[in-house]
C-alpha positions, 0 to 999 in steps of 0.5 A: 742957143738951144735947138728947137724940136718941134713933134708934129704930125704934118697933115695937122693944120696947127702943125703946119702953122708952127712949122710954117712960123719957124720957117719964116722966123729963120730959126734952126729947127728939127721937125720930127714926125712922130708917126714915122719916129715914134716919141719914145716913153722917157722922152714923153715923160720929160717933155710933159715934165719940160711943159709942167703939164700931166699927162692927161693934159697931153691927151687928145680926147677927140680922136677916135681912138680914144672913144673906141678904148673908152678912155673917158670911163677909165681912171688912168695913171700918168704911166698908164696914159703915157703907155697909151700915147706911146701905143697909139700916137694919135693920143698925143695933143700936138705940136709939142715945141721943145727948146732946151729945158723948156717945151710948150703944147704949141696949141694954138700956133701963137704959143710959139712966141712963148719959146722963141 
């Protein structure tokens, strides 16, 4: 069985819910705090592909850095968005749950059922 990896920010409420649900289900998983262990650009591209979403869909638009960089006023390519997410992890929607060839944005936490 493929191992589950959760890319999270431990202080995020939804991330804590997903973490607790995985612990409770007894599933073997690895939790990655992507603030301490940043997601490399290639891995971020891979996760976006596995989630079958656009880079823009993974962008957190309510973050201060999003407003500060005036991203809503810019037309950015997927590559530019991914570069910004690598540089500013606050711009990444979370948590991302990966299992084998599939990944989901577990937001809300109930979406976790889709990958278990």
